[in-house]
HTML snippet that shows the backbone in 3Dmol.js (N, CA, C, O; Angstrom):
<script src="https://3Dmol.org/build/3Dmol-min.js"></script>
<div id="view" style="width:600px;height:400px;position:relative"></div>
<script>
const pdb = `
ATOM      1  N   MET A   1     100.189  90.172  78.051  1.00  0.00           N
ATOM      2  CA  MET A   1      99.393  91.500  77.825  1.00  0.00           C
ATOM      3  C   MET A   1      98.328  91.715  78.998  1.00  0.00           C
ATOM      4  O   MET A   1      97.890  90.700  79.539  1.00  0.00           O
ATOM      5  N   PRO A   2      97.964  92.737  79.348  1.00  0.00           N
ATOM      6  CA  PRO A   2      96.883  92.825  80.226  1.00  0.00           C
ATOM      7  C   PRO A   2      95.385  92.481  79.509  1.00  0.00           C
ATOM      8  O   PRO A   2      95.247  92.735  78.313  1.00  0.00           O
ATOM      9  N   LEU A   3      94.422  91.973  80.180  1.00  0.00           N
ATOM     10  CA  LEU A   3      93.110  91.962  79.556  1.00  0.00           C
ATOM     11  C   LEU A   3      92.124  93.075  80.202  1.00  0.00           C
ATOM     12  O   LEU A   3      92.115  93.079  81.433  1.00  0.00           O
ATOM     13  N   TYR A   4      91.464  93.825  79.686  1.00  0.00           N
ATOM     14  CA  TYR A   4      90.873  95.020  79.802  1.00  0.00           C
ATOM     15  C   TYR A   4      89.359  94.572  79.443  1.00  0.00           C
ATOM     16  O   TYR A   4      89.157  93.837  78.477  1.00  0.00           O
ATOM     17  N   GLU A   5      88.350  95.024  80.225  1.00  0.00           N
ATOM     18  CA  GLU A   5      86.796  94.778  80.079  1.00  0.00           C
ATOM     19  C   GLU A   5      86.334  96.120  79.528  1.00  0.00           C
ATOM     20  O   GLU A   5      86.870  97.174  79.871  1.00  0.00           O
ATOM     21  N   TYR A   6      85.311  96.052  78.652  1.00  0.00           N
ATOM     22  CA  TYR A   6      84.693  97.073  78.025  1.00  0.00           C
ATOM     23  C   TYR A   6      83.355  96.677  78.198  1.00  0.00           C
ATOM     24  O   TYR A   6      83.068  95.493  78.373  1.00  0.00           O
ATOM     25  N   ARG A   7      82.347  97.750  78.155  1.00  0.00           N
ATOM     26  CA  ARG A   7      81.148  97.685  77.909  1.00  0.00           C
ATOM     27  C   ARG A   7      80.487  98.421  76.736  1.00  0.00           C
ATOM     28  O   ARG A   7      80.528  99.646  76.617  1.00  0.00           O
ATOM     29  N   CYS A   8      79.871  97.586  75.872  1.00  0.00           N
ATOM     30  CA  CYS A   8      78.976  98.164  74.622  1.00  0.00           C
ATOM     31  C   CYS A   8      77.602  98.109  74.970  1.00  0.00           C
ATOM     32  O   CYS A   8      77.085  97.056  75.343  1.00  0.00           O
ATOM     33  N   GLU A   9      76.871  99.355  74.855  1.00  0.00           N
ATOM     34  CA  GLU A   9      75.328  99.337  75.068  1.00  0.00           C
ATOM     35  C   GLU A   9      74.750  98.193  74.281  1.00  0.00           C
ATOM     36  O   GLU A   9      74.004  97.360  74.795  1.00  0.00           O
ATOM     37  N   LYS A  10      75.158  98.176  72.876  1.00  0.00           N
ATOM     38  CA  LYS A  10      74.322  97.171  71.921  1.00  0.00           C
ATOM     39  C   LYS A  10      74.897  95.621  72.257  1.00  0.00           C
ATOM     40  O   LYS A  10      74.139  94.658  72.377  1.00  0.00           O
ATOM     41  N   CYS A  11      76.423  95.536  72.395  1.00  0.00           N
ATOM     42  CA  CYS A  11      76.843  93.967  72.342  1.00  0.00           C
ATOM     43  C   CYS A  11      76.823  93.701  73.796  1.00  0.00           C
ATOM     44  O   CYS A  11      76.732  92.488  73.987  1.00  0.00           O
ATOM     45  N   GLY A  12      76.873  94.374  74.878  1.00  0.00           N
ATOM     46  CA  GLY A  12      77.226  94.006  76.262  1.00  0.00           C
ATOM     47  C   GLY A  12      78.496  94.103  76.512  1.00  0.00           C
ATOM     48  O   GLY A  12      79.184  94.936  75.923  1.00  0.00           O
ATOM     49  N   ASP A  13      79.004  93.254  77.435  1.00  0.00           N
ATOM     50  CA  ASP A  13      80.390  93.327  78.152  1.00  0.00           C
ATOM     51  C   ASP A  13      81.256  92.373  77.177  1.00  0.00           C
ATOM     52  O   ASP A  13      80.844  91.348  76.633  1.00  0.00           O
ATOM     53  N   PHE A  14      82.640  92.976  77.069  1.00  0.00           N
ATOM     54  CA  PHE A  14      83.446  92.023  76.353  1.00  0.00           C
ATOM     55  C   PHE A  14      84.957  92.266  76.832  1.00  0.00           C
ATOM     56  O   PHE A  14      85.204  93.287  77.474  1.00  0.00           O
ATOM     57  N   GLU A  15      85.876  91.435  76.563  1.00  0.00           N
ATOM     58  CA  GLU A  15      87.292  91.576  76.795  1.00  0.00           C
ATOM     59  C   GLU A  15      87.999  91.779  75.883  1.00  0.00           C
ATOM     60  O   GLU A  15      87.727  91.208  74.827  1.00  0.00           O
ATOM     61  N   GLN A  16      89.217  92.705  75.955  1.00  0.00           N
ATOM     62  CA  GLN A  16      90.097  93.084  74.912  1.00  0.00           C
ATOM     63  C   GLN A  16      91.421  92.883  75.576  1.00  0.00           C
ATOM     64  O   GLN A  16      91.643  93.379  76.681  1.00  0.00           O
ATOM     65  N   GLU A  17      92.261  92.204  74.967  1.00  0.00           N
ATOM     66  CA  GLU A  17      93.792  92.054  75.391  1.00  0.00           C
ATOM     67  C   GLU A  17      94.702  93.199  74.738  1.00  0.00           C
ATOM     68  O   GLU A  17      94.918  93.177  73.527  1.00  0.00           O
ATOM     69  N   GLN A  18      95.161  94.065  75.449  1.00  0.00           N
ATOM     70  CA  GLN A  18      95.676  95.128  74.931  1.00  0.00           C
ATOM     71  C   GLN A  18      97.035  95.585  75.649  1.00  0.00           C
ATOM     72  O   GLN A  18      96.969  95.554  76.877  1.00  0.00           O
ATOM     73  N   ALA A  19      98.217  95.989  75.119  1.00  0.00           N
ATOM     74  CA  ALA A  19      99.232  96.481  75.728  1.00  0.00           C
ATOM     75  C   ALA A  19      98.942  97.648  76.635  1.00  0.00           C
ATOM     76  O   ALA A  19      98.003  98.432  76.501  1.00  0.00           O
ATOM     77  N   ILE A  20      99.851  97.666  77.562  1.00  0.00           N
ATOM     78  CA  ILE A  20      99.545  98.989  78.672  1.00  0.00           C
ATOM     79  C   ILE A  20      99.697 100.129  77.971  1.00  0.00           C
ATOM     80  O   ILE A  20      98.801 100.953  78.154  1.00  0.00           O
ATOM     81  N   THR A  21     100.747 100.493  77.059  1.00  0.00           N
ATOM     82  CA  THR A  21     100.804 101.692  76.407  1.00  0.00           C
ATOM     83  C   THR A  21      99.827 102.042  75.274  1.00  0.00           C
ATOM     84  O   THR A  21      99.734 103.134  74.713  1.00  0.00           O
ATOM     85  N   GLU A  22      98.983 100.726  74.990  1.00  0.00           N
ATOM     86  CA  GLU A  22      97.886 101.124  74.025  1.00  0.00           C
ATOM     87  C   GLU A  22      96.803 102.052  74.634  1.00  0.00           C
ATOM     88  O   GLU A  22      96.527 101.970  75.831  1.00  0.00           O
ATOM     89  N   ALA A  23      96.160 102.977  73.768  1.00  0.00           N
ATOM     90  CA  ALA A  23      95.182 103.903  74.104  1.00  0.00           C
ATOM     91  C   ALA A  23      93.867 102.891  74.224  1.00  0.00           C
ATOM     92  O   ALA A  23      93.662 101.994  73.406  1.00  0.00           O
ATOM     93  N   PRO A  24      93.061 103.148  75.292  1.00  0.00           N
ATOM     94  CA  PRO A  24      91.611 102.330  75.432  1.00  0.00           C
ATOM     95  C   PRO A  24      90.797 102.644  74.175  1.00  0.00           C
ATOM     96  O   PRO A  24      90.679 103.769  73.689  1.00  0.00           O
ATOM     97  N   LEU A  25      90.201 101.415  73.663  1.00  0.00           N
ATOM     98  CA  LEU A  25      89.290 101.339  72.730  1.00  0.00           C
ATOM     99  C   LEU A  25      88.133 102.427  72.978  1.00  0.00           C
ATOM    100  O   LEU A  25      87.735 102.573  74.134  1.00  0.00           O
ATOM    101  N   GLU A  26      87.638 103.109  72.061  1.00  0.00           N
ATOM    102  CA  GLU A  26      86.630 104.208  71.790  1.00  0.00           C
ATOM    103  C   GLU A  26      85.455 103.624  71.148  1.00  0.00           C
ATOM    104  O   GLU A  26      84.348 104.135  71.313  1.00  0.00           O
ATOM    105  N   LYS A  27      85.639 102.510  70.373  1.00  0.00           N
ATOM    106  CA  LYS A  27      84.536 101.889  69.593  1.00  0.00           C
ATOM    107  C   LYS A  27      84.713 100.500  69.686  1.00  0.00           C
ATOM    108  O   LYS A  27      85.818  99.972  69.814  1.00  0.00           O
ATOM    109  N   CYS A  28      83.544  99.839  69.618  1.00  0.00           N
ATOM    110  CA  CYS A  28      83.309  98.449  69.847  1.00  0.00           C
ATOM    111  C   CYS A  28      83.743  97.799  68.460  1.00  0.00           C
ATOM    112  O   CYS A  28      83.357  98.296  67.402  1.00  0.00           O
ATOM    113  N   PRO A  29      84.553  96.677  68.497  1.00  0.00           N
ATOM    114  CA  PRO A  29      85.245  96.002  67.436  1.00  0.00           C
ATOM    115  C   PRO A  29      84.142  95.341  66.637  1.00  0.00           C
ATOM    116  O   PRO A  29      84.347  95.199  65.431  1.00  0.00           O
ATOM    117  N   THR A  30      83.005  94.922  67.149  1.00  0.00           N
ATOM    118  CA  THR A  30      81.768  94.383  66.688  1.00  0.00           C
ATOM    119  C   THR A  30      80.755  95.174  65.955  1.00  0.00           C
ATOM    120  O   THR A  30      80.400  94.796  64.838  1.00  0.00           O
ATOM    121  N   CYS A  31      80.309  96.136  66.441  1.00  0.00           N
ATOM    122  CA  CYS A  31      79.383  96.899  66.029  1.00  0.00           C
ATOM    123  C   CYS A  31      79.599  98.266  65.656  1.00  0.00           C
ATOM    124  O   CYS A  31      78.854  98.917  64.923  1.00  0.00           O
ATOM    125  N   GLY A  32      80.931  98.775  66.338  1.00  0.00           N
ATOM    126  CA  GLY A  32      81.467 100.299  65.948  1.00  0.00           C
ATOM    127  C   GLY A  32      80.494 101.452  67.086  1.00  0.00           C
ATOM    128  O   GLY A  32      80.690 102.668  67.083  1.00  0.00           O
ATOM    129  N   ASN A  33      79.722 100.933  67.765  1.00  0.00           N
ATOM    130  CA  ASN A  33      79.152 101.693  69.019  1.00  0.00           C
ATOM    131  C   ASN A  33      80.266 102.299  69.780  1.00  0.00           C
ATOM    132  O   ASN A  33      81.359 101.754  69.631  1.00  0.00           O
ATOM    133  N   PRO A  34      80.199 103.324  70.569  1.00  0.00           N
ATOM    134  CA  PRO A  34      81.139 103.739  71.608  1.00  0.00           C
ATOM    135  C   PRO A  34      81.131 102.835  72.781  1.00  0.00           C
ATOM    136  O   PRO A  34      80.054 102.310  73.066  1.00  0.00           O
ATOM    137  N   VAL A  35      82.147 102.583  73.484  1.00  0.00           N
ATOM    138  CA  VAL A  35      82.312 101.628  74.564  1.00  0.00           C
ATOM    139  C   VAL A  35      82.930 102.451  75.875  1.00  0.00           C
ATOM    140  O   VAL A  35      83.470 103.557  75.837  1.00  0.00           O
ATOM    141  N   LYS A  36      82.751 101.782  76.808  1.00  0.00           N
ATOM    142  CA  LYS A  36      83.210 102.417  78.294  1.00  0.00           C
ATOM    143  C   LYS A  36      84.236 101.398  78.739  1.00  0.00           C
ATOM    144  O   LYS A  36      83.902 100.221  78.598  1.00  0.00           O
ATOM    145  N   ARG A  37      85.399 101.641  79.239  1.00  0.00           N
ATOM    146  CA  ARG A  37      86.364 100.578  79.876  1.00  0.00           C
ATOM    147  C   ARG A  37      85.800 100.745  81.077  1.00  0.00           C
ATOM    148  O   ARG A  37      85.401 101.796  81.579  1.00  0.00           O
ATOM    149  N   LEU A  38      85.779  99.259  81.679  1.00  0.00           N
ATOM    150  CA  LEU A  38      85.301  99.184  82.928  1.00  0.00           C
ATOM    151  C   LEU A  38      86.497  98.894  84.038  1.00  0.00           C
ATOM    152  O   LEU A  38      87.614  98.660  83.578  1.00  0.00           O
ATOM    153  N   ILE A  39      86.335  98.898  85.372  1.00  0.00           N
ATOM    154  CA  ILE A  39      87.438  98.785  86.145  1.00  0.00           C
ATOM    155  C   ILE A  39      87.293  97.286  86.673  1.00  0.00           C
ATOM    156  O   ILE A  39      86.302  97.025  87.355  1.00  0.00           O
ATOM    157  N   SER A  40      88.169  96.347  86.413  1.00  0.00           N
ATOM    158  CA  SER A  40      88.412  95.191  86.544  1.00  0.00           C
ATOM    159  C   SER A  40      88.170  94.717  88.184  1.00  0.00           C
ATOM    160  O   SER A  40      88.795  95.452  88.948  1.00  0.00           O
ATOM    161  N   ARG A  41      87.510  93.806  88.761  1.00  0.00           N
ATOM    162  CA  ARG A  41      87.371  93.315  90.079  1.00  0.00           C
ATOM    163  C   ARG A  41      88.413  92.301  90.251  1.00  0.00           C
ATOM    164  O   ARG A  41      89.266  92.406  91.133  1.00  0.00           O
ATOM    165  N   ASN A  42      88.367  91.395  89.491  1.00  0.00           N
ATOM    166  CA  ASN A  42      89.314  90.256  89.758  1.00  0.00           C
ATOM    167  C   ASN A  42      90.613  90.353  88.870  1.00  0.00           C
ATOM    168  O   ASN A  42      90.611  90.307  87.640  1.00  0.00           O
ATOM    169  N   VAL A  43      91.773  90.501  89.711  1.00  0.00           N
ATOM    170  CA  VAL A  43      93.131  90.435  89.345  1.00  0.00           C
ATOM    171  C   VAL A  43      93.998  89.025  89.188  1.00  0.00           C
ATOM    172  O   VAL A  43      94.432  88.533  90.230  1.00  0.00           O
ATOM    173  N   GLY A  44      94.241  88.414  88.035  1.00  0.00           N
ATOM    174  CA  GLY A  44      94.828  87.181  88.158  1.00  0.00           C
ATOM    175  C   GLY A  44      96.424  87.586  88.450  1.00  0.00           C
ATOM    176  O   GLY A  44      97.028  88.348  87.695  1.00  0.00           O
ATOM    177  N   LEU A  45      96.948  87.072  89.468  1.00  0.00           N
ATOM    178  CA  LEU A  45      98.171  87.276  89.947  1.00  0.00           C
ATOM    179  C   LEU A  45      98.898  86.072  90.100  1.00  0.00           C
ATOM    180  O   LEU A  45      98.539  85.332  91.016  1.00  0.00           O
ATOM    181  N   VAL A  46      99.959  85.685  89.303  1.00  0.00           N
ATOM    182  CA  VAL A  46     100.490  84.400  89.141  1.00  0.00           C
ATOM    183  C   VAL A  46     101.926  84.498  89.332  1.00  0.00           C
ATOM    184  O   VAL A  46     102.659  85.101  88.548  1.00  0.00           O
ATOM    185  N   PHE A  47     102.425  83.753  90.643  1.00  0.00           N
ATOM    186  CA  PHE A  47     103.822  83.771  90.919  1.00  0.00           C
ATOM    187  C   PHE A  47     104.377  82.467  90.175  1.00  0.00           C
ATOM    188  O   PHE A  47     103.867  81.379  90.440  1.00  0.00           O
ATOM    189  N   LYS A  48     105.328  82.560  89.325  1.00  0.00           N
ATOM    190  CA  LYS A  48     105.985  81.650  88.566  1.00  0.00           C
ATOM    191  C   LYS A  48     107.473  81.570  88.956  1.00  0.00           C
ATOM    192  O   LYS A  48     108.068  82.597  89.279  1.00  0.00           O
ATOM    193  N   GLY A  49     108.121  80.301  88.932  1.00  0.00           N
ATOM    194  CA  GLY A  49     109.694  80.301  89.186  1.00  0.00           C
ATOM    195  C   GLY A  49     110.250  80.476  90.738  1.00  0.00           C
ATOM    196  O   GLY A  49     109.504  80.762  91.675  1.00  0.00           O
ATOM    197  N   SER A  50     111.166  80.336  90.818  1.00  0.00           N
ATOM    198  CA  SER A  50     111.867  80.275  92.532  1.00  0.00           C
ATOM    199  C   SER A  50     111.947  81.817  92.738  1.00  0.00           C
ATOM    200  O   SER A  50     111.755  82.712  91.916  1.00  0.00           O
ATOM    201  N   GLY A  51     112.354  81.902  94.335  1.00  0.00           N
ATOM    202  CA  GLY A  51     112.826  83.328  94.531  1.00  0.00           C
ATOM    203  C   GLY A  51     111.822  83.883  95.283  1.00  0.00           C
ATOM    204  O   GLY A  51     111.963  85.075  95.558  1.00  0.00           O
ATOM    205  N   PHE A  52     110.516  83.129  95.817  1.00  0.00           N
ATOM    206  CA  PHE A  52     109.586  83.775  96.339  1.00  0.00           C
ATOM    207  C   PHE A  52     109.931  83.485  98.118  1.00  0.00           C
ATOM    208  O   PHE A  52     110.881  82.777  98.453  1.00  0.00           O
ATOM    209  N   HIS A  53     109.094  84.085  99.040  1.00  0.00           N
ATOM    210  CA  HIS A  53     109.226  84.043 100.279  1.00  0.00           C
ATOM    211  C   HIS A  53     109.661  82.847 100.722  1.00  0.00           C
ATOM    212  O   HIS A  53     110.771  82.852 101.255  1.00  0.00           O
ATOM    213  N   ILE A  54     108.978  81.637 100.628  1.00  0.00           N
ATOM    214  CA  ILE A  54     109.284  80.252 101.046  1.00  0.00           C
ATOM    215  C   ILE A  54     110.575  79.745 100.734  1.00  0.00           C
ATOM    216  O   ILE A  54     111.221  79.031 101.502  1.00  0.00           O
ATOM    217  N   THR A  55     111.028  80.187  99.379  1.00  0.00           N
ATOM    218  CA  THR A  55     112.323  79.618  99.147  1.00  0.00           C
ATOM    219  C   THR A  55     113.665  80.640  99.479  1.00  0.00           C
ATOM    220  O   THR A  55     114.834  80.252  99.508  1.00  0.00           O
ATOM    221  N   ASP A  56     113.275  81.806  99.680  1.00  0.00           N
ATOM    222  CA  ASP A  56     114.337  82.953 100.103  1.00  0.00           C
ATOM    223  C   ASP A  56     114.688  82.728 101.622  1.00  0.00           C
ATOM    224  O   ASP A  56     115.785  83.161 101.974  1.00  0.00           O
ATOM    225  N   TYR A  57     113.930  82.129 102.535  1.00  0.00           N
ATOM    226  CA  TYR A  57     114.255  82.300 104.009  1.00  0.00           C
ATOM    227  C   TYR A  57     114.140  80.838 104.524  1.00  0.00           C
ATOM    228  O   TYR A  57     113.608  80.622 105.613  1.00  0.00           O
ATOM    229  N   VAL A  58     114.579  79.940 103.839  1.00  0.00           N
ATOM    230  CA  VAL A  58     114.931  78.685 104.318  1.00  0.00           C
ATOM    231  C   VAL A  58     116.093  78.422 105.110  1.00  0.00           C
ATOM    232  O   VAL A  58     117.173  78.738 104.611  1.00  0.00           O
ATOM    233  N   ARG A  59     116.083  77.957 106.132  1.00  0.00           N
ATOM    234  CA  ARG A  59     117.264  77.594 106.909  1.00  0.00           C
ATOM    235  C   ARG A  59     117.668  76.121 107.376  1.00  0.00           C
ATOM    236  O   ARG A  59     116.796  75.331 107.738  1.00  0.00           O
ATOM    237  N   ASN A  60     118.594  75.888 107.362  1.00  0.00           N
ATOM    238  CA  ASN A  60     118.944  74.572 107.883  1.00  0.00           C
ATOM    239  C   ASN A  60     119.045  74.569 109.577  1.00  0.00           C
ATOM    240  O   ASN A  60     119.232  75.619 110.193  1.00  0.00           O
ATOM    241  N   ASN A  61     118.916  73.403 110.177  1.00  0.00           N
ATOM    242  CA  ASN A  61     119.059  73.476 111.480  1.00  0.00           C
ATOM    243  C   ASN A  61     120.407  73.783 112.041  1.00  0.00           C
ATOM    244  O   ASN A  61     120.633  74.561 112.968  1.00  0.00           O
ATOM    245  N   SER A  62     121.325  73.039 111.331  1.00  0.00           N
ATOM    246  CA  SER A  62     122.656  73.290 111.624  1.00  0.00           C
ATOM    247  C   SER A  62     123.150  74.986 111.624  1.00  0.00           C
ATOM    248  O   SER A  62     123.774  75.509 112.547  1.00  0.00           O
ATOM    249  N   SER A  63     122.701  75.692 110.341  1.00  0.00           N
ATOM    250  CA  SER A  63     122.923  76.901 110.426  1.00  0.00           C
ATOM    251  C   SER A  63     122.392  77.828 111.439  1.00  0.00           C
ATOM    252  O   SER A  63     122.909  78.914 111.702  1.00  0.00           O
ATOM    253  N   GLU A  64     121.043  77.216 112.146  1.00  0.00           N
ATOM    254  CA  GLU A  64     120.260  78.000 113.162  1.00  0.00           C
ATOM    255  C   GLU A  64     121.122  77.966 114.326  1.00  0.00           C
ATOM    256  O   GLU A  64     121.377  78.987 114.965  1.00  0.00           O
ATOM    257  N   ASN A  65     121.566  76.848 114.613  1.00  0.00           N
ATOM    258  CA  ASN A  65     122.328  76.620 115.984  1.00  0.00           C
ATOM    259  C   ASN A  65     123.624  77.566 115.832  1.00  0.00           C
ATOM    260  O   ASN A  65     124.010  78.183 116.825  1.00  0.00           O
ATOM    261  N   SER A  66     124.217  77.673 114.753  1.00  0.00           N
ATOM    262  CA  SER A  66     125.444  78.311 114.784  1.00  0.00           C
ATOM    263  C   SER A  66     125.160  79.931 114.771  1.00  0.00           C
ATOM    264  O   SER A  66     125.963  80.726 115.260  1.00  0.00           O
ATOM    265  N   SER A  67     124.143  80.256 114.263  1.00  0.00           N
ATOM    266  CA  SER A  67     123.860  81.565 114.271  1.00  0.00           C
ATOM    267  C   SER A  67     123.327  82.217 115.682  1.00  0.00           C
ATOM    268  O   SER A  67     123.572  83.344 116.113  1.00  0.00           O
ATOM    269  N   GLU A  68     122.551  81.212 116.261  1.00  0.00           N
ATOM    270  CA  GLU A  68     122.285  81.591 117.501  1.00  0.00           C
ATOM    271  C   GLU A  68     123.303  81.938 118.549  1.00  0.00           C
ATOM    272  O   GLU A  68     123.280  82.895 119.323  1.00  0.00           O
ATOM    273  N   SER A  69     124.296  80.885 118.421  1.00  0.00           N
ATOM    274  CA  SER A  69     125.557  81.226 119.711  1.00  0.00           C
ATOM    275  C   SER A  69     126.215  82.381 119.079  1.00  0.00           C
ATOM    276  O   SER A  69     126.752  83.079 119.939  1.00  0.00           O
ATOM    277  N   LYS A  70     126.345  82.774 118.039  1.00  0.00           N
ATOM    278  CA  LYS A  70     127.026  83.815 117.194  1.00  0.00           C
ATOM    279  C   LYS A  70     126.206  85.218 117.706  1.00  0.00           C
ATOM    280  O   LYS A  70     126.820  86.248 117.986  1.00  0.00           O
ATOM    281  N   SER A  71     124.866  85.108 117.778  1.00  0.00           N
ATOM    282  CA  SER A  71     123.980  86.454 117.898  1.00  0.00           C
ATOM    283  C   SER A  71     123.857  86.703 119.266  1.00  0.00           C
ATOM    284  O   SER A  71     123.416  87.802 119.604  1.00  0.00           O
ATOM    285  N   SER A  72     124.258  85.642 120.364  1.00  0.00           N
ATOM    286  CA  SER A  72     124.186  85.500 121.702  1.00  0.00           C
ATOM    287  C   SER A  72     125.299  86.493 122.476  1.00  0.00           C
ATOM    288  O   SER A  72     125.220  87.073 123.559  1.00  0.00           O
ATOM    289  N   GLY A  73     126.248  86.452 121.585  1.00  0.00           N
ATOM    290  CA  GLY A  73     127.392  87.515 122.046  1.00  0.00           C
ATOM    291  C   GLY A  73     128.333  86.586 123.013  1.00  0.00           C
ATOM    292  O   GLY A  73     129.468  86.977 123.283  1.00  0.00           O
ATOM    293  N   GLU A  74     127.880  85.462 123.479  1.00  0.00           N
ATOM    294  CA  GLU A  74     128.872  84.612 124.391  1.00  0.00           C
ATOM    295  C   GLU A  74     129.678  83.648 123.494  1.00  0.00           C
ATOM    296  O   GLU A  74     129.278  82.989 122.535  1.00  0.00           O
ATOM    297  N   PRO A  75     130.882  83.724 124.027  1.00  0.00           N
ATOM    298  CA  PRO A  75     131.895  82.898 123.235  1.00  0.00           C
ATOM    299  C   PRO A  75     131.505  81.339 123.341  1.00  0.00           C
ATOM    300  O   PRO A  75     130.864  80.800 124.243  1.00  0.00           O
ATOM    301  N   PRO A  76     132.001  80.812 122.303  1.00  0.00           N
ATOM    302  CA  PRO A  76     131.704  79.173 122.270  1.00  0.00           C
ATOM    303  C   PRO A  76     132.438  78.636 123.326  1.00  0.00           C
ATOM    304  O   PRO A  76     133.478  79.105 123.788  1.00  0.00           O
ATOM    305  N   GLU A  77     131.680  77.341 123.791  1.00  0.00           N
ATOM    306  CA  GLU A  77     132.440  76.609 125.081  1.00  0.00           C
ATOM    307  C   GLU A  77     133.632  75.840 124.613  1.00  0.00           C
ATOM    308  O   GLU A  77     133.643  75.291 123.511  1.00  0.00           O
ATOM    309  N   LYS A  78     134.474  75.805 125.313  1.00  0.00           N
ATOM    310  CA  LYS A  78     135.542  74.914 125.180  1.00  0.00           C
ATOM    311  C   LYS A  78     135.517  73.472 125.511  1.00  0.00           C
ATOM    312  O   LYS A  78     134.833  73.104 126.465  1.00  0.00           O
ATOM    313  N   LYS A  79     136.175  72.648 124.837  1.00  0.00           N
ATOM    314  CA  LYS A  79     135.988  71.278 125.387  1.00  0.00           C
ATOM    315  C   LYS A  79     136.866  70.816 126.460  1.00  0.00           C
ATOM    316  O   LYS A  79     138.087  70.949 126.383  1.00  0.00           O
ATOM    317  N   SER A  80     136.318  70.312 127.392  1.00  0.00           N
ATOM    318  CA  SER A  80     137.438  69.913 128.550  1.00  0.00           C
ATOM    319  C   SER A  80     138.317  68.644 128.110  1.00  0.00           C
ATOM    320  O   SER A  80     137.853  67.714 127.450  1.00  0.00           O
ATOM    321  N   GLU A  81     139.582  68.720 128.537  1.00  0.00           N
ATOM    322  CA  GLU A  81     140.195  67.779 128.157  1.00  0.00           C
ATOM    323  C   GLU A  81     140.735  66.573 129.200  1.00  0.00           C
ATOM    324  O   GLU A  81     141.368  65.614 128.759  1.00  0.00           O
TER     325      GLU A  81
END
`;
const viewer = $3Dmol.createViewer("view");
viewer.addModel(pdb, "pdb");
viewer.setStyle({}, {cartoon: {color: "spectrum"}});
viewer.zoomTo();
viewer.render();
</script>
């Protein structure tokens, strides 16, 4: 769940964990005064698990050599007997 920052004039700044679909807080949970939701500056972005760029585009040397000959449009050389 996202963490939202709020500012209360009496209590100061505080963070509240809320679902995205929840309405913003209107009153401070501590004192009951009106609060204002702040725009967050730091976004914690975490990549977990496999499937990101470094693992998606890994190539073996042998597959690179065979793909180069296929992409050049030249027929593979025949071995001389």
